[in-house]
C-alpha positions in Angstrom: 14.6 4.5 -26.2 12.4 5.7 -29.0 10.2 2.6 -28.9 9.8 2.7 -25.1 6.3 3.6 -23.8 5.8 6.4 -21.3 5.3 5.5 -17.7 1.6 5.3 -16.7 0.5 7.8 -14.1 -2.0 5.4 -12.6 -3.3 1.8 -13.0 -6.7 0.5 -12.1 -7.0 -2.9 -10.4 -10.3 -4.6 -9.8 -10.5 -6.9 -6.8 -13.3 -8.6 -4.9 -12.7 -8.1 -1.2 -13.6 -10.8 1.3 -17.3 -10.8 2.0 -18.1 -8.5 -1.0 -20.2 -9.5 -4.0 -18.9 -6.8 -6.4 -15.3 -6.0 -7.3 -13.8 -2.8 -6.0 -11.7 -0.7 -8.4 -8.5 0.5 -6.8 -6.5 3.3 -8.5 -2.8 2.7 -7.9 -0.6 5.8 -8.3 3.1 6.6 -8.0 2.9 10.4 -7.5 0.9 11.2 -4.3 2.1 14.8 -4.6 -0.4 15.3 -7.4 -3.4 14.4 -5.2 -5.8 17.1 -4.3 -7.3 17.4 -0.9 -10.5 15.7 -1.9 -8.4 12.9 -3.5 -6.8 12.1 -0.1 -10.2 11.1 1.3 -10.2 8.2 -1.1 -6.7 6.9 -0.2 -6.9 3.6 1.7 -3.3 2.3 1.6 0.3 2.8 0.7 3.3 0.6 0.1 6.3 2.1 1.8 10.0 1.7 1.2 11.2 2.6 4.6 12.4 6.2 4.0 10.6 9.2 5.5 11.4 11.3 2.4 8.9 9.4 0.4 6.1 11.2 2.4 7.1 14.6 1.2 4.0 16.5 -0.1 1.5 14.1 1.6 -1.6 15.4 3.4 -0.1 14.2 6.7 3.4 15.1 7.6 4.5 12.3 10.0 4.4 8.5 9.4 2.5 8.2 12.7 -0.3 10.4 11.3 -0.2 8.7 7.9 -0.7 5.2 9.2 -3.4 6.3 11.6 -5.4 7.3 8.5 -4.4 4.7 5.8 -3.2 1.1 5.8 0.6 0.8 5.3 2.4 -2.1 3.8 6.1 -2.9 3.7 7.3 -5.7 1.5 10.6 -7.4 2.4 12.5 -10.5 1.8 12.1 -13.0 4.6 15.8 -13.3 5.1 16.4 -9.5 5.6 15.9 -7.6 8.9 13.2 -5.0 8.9 14.4 -1.4 8.6 14.5 0.2 12.1 12.4 3.2 10.9 9.7 0.8 9.6 9.6 -1.1 12.9 8.3 2.1 14.5 5.5 2.6 12.0 2.0 1.0 12.0 2.5 -0.9 8.8 1.9 -4.5 7.8 5.2 -6.2 7.1 4.7 -8.8 4.3 7.5 -11.3 3.8 8.5 -12.6 0.4 10.9 -15.5 -0.1 13.7 -15.2 -2.6 13.7 -19.0 -3.3 10.2 -20.1 -2.4 8.3 -18.1 -5.1 5.3 -20.4 -4.8 4.6 -18.6 -1.5 4.0 -15.3 -3.3 0.3 -16.1 -3.5 0.2 -16.2 0.3 1.7 -12.7 0.4 -0.8 -11.4 -2.1 -3.7 -12.9 0.0 -2.3 -11.3 3.2 -2.1 -7.9 1.4 -5.7 -8.0 0.2 -7.0 -9.4 3.6 -5.3 -6.7 5.6 -6.5 -4.0 3.2 -10.1 -5.3 3.3 -10.1 -5.4 7.1 -8.8 -1.9 7.2 -11.5 -0.6 4.9 -14.2 -2.4 6.9 -12.9 -0.8 10.1 -12.7 2.6 8.4 -16.4 2.3 7.3 -17.5 1.6 10.8 -16.0 4.9 12.1 
């Protein structure tokens, strides 16, 4: 325990979105309750677990409002049924195979493609 490192509060990821020439820096956080009101204007996506309690302290109260404002992603194994609550949300369900791990790259591409399309649509508004 003494040699363990502390959990990072955020991680930055650089990615070049489709059609862009420069990379975009995404800040990934695990504690949305710490976001200020201006910070919420920069939020473009969330990976959800399927539980409504995970949205406690968010700018928007209901999942319907959340996914009207940001892109939602739900990762699941391809041999498992989608949670009933998640089926009601406007989230992109991304399947991951337990045994065909070479398909992980396809799931990653699907994530970035959907996030990029969401961001383009948001810019037009």
